[in-house]
C-alpha positions, -999 to +999 in steps of 0.1 A: -215-159-728-178-166-727-177-199-745-195-186-776-174-154-777-143-173-775-154-196-804-161-164-824-128-147-816-109-179-825-124-179-858-104-147-865-070-164-857-045-164-884-063-140-905-060-102-911-077-094-878-053-115-858-040-085-838-027-078-804-063-066-795-078-100-806-052-118-787-059-096-757-097-102-760-091-140-761-067-139-731-094-118-712-121-145-721-100-175-713-091-159-680-128-154-672-134-190-680-108-201-656-082-213-682-050-193-673-027-215-694-047-205-726-051-169-713-014-167-708-006-181-744-029-155-761-017-127-739+020-136-748+010-135-784-005-100-777+026-084-763+046-102-790+025-085-816+025-051-796+052-050-771+039-014-759+004-029-748+006-022-711-028-036-705-018-069-721+013-071-699-008-065-669-031-093-678-004-116-687+011-112-653-023-121-637-028-151-660+006-165-651+002-159-614-032-177-616-017-204-635+012-210-607+038-194-627+048-167-602+083-160-614+072-157-649+043-134-636+068-111-619+088-110-650+057-100-669+048-073-645+083-060-646+083-057-683+048-042-683+058-015-656+087-006-680+064-001-710+036+016-689+063+040-675+077+048-709+043+054-723+033+076-693+006+053-684+011+060-648-021+040-635-011+007-651+024+012-638+012+017-603-010-012-605+015-037-617+041-023-593+017-034-565+011-068-580+048-072-586+059-062-550+033-088-536+047-115-559+082-106-549+075-108-513+057-142-517+087-156-537+112-142-511+093-160-484+094-192-502+060-192-517+052-195-554+063-216-582+079-209-615 
């Protein structure tokens, strides 16, 4: 179902419904489809449209990590943590902090790309 859903969502791009939620939805579907690069592009657009969208920051971090961009993923998680804490979204902040700590540890050990 992912491919037809992606096609339907992409038809909305560039129109009045091209919102952070649309970009988040596309990012989610591309990640499910295994296309981390496209997912990250849409998730970056989501946080540009709504910088306070903590769920988009969290998924952006995941997409970047899955795509091999660990340093960028760490930056996304850190930005998302700041947003989530400012908004009182404690669960999202906690989850991103765990992911960020794992990435930081891997990067400090010489693993990961950027």
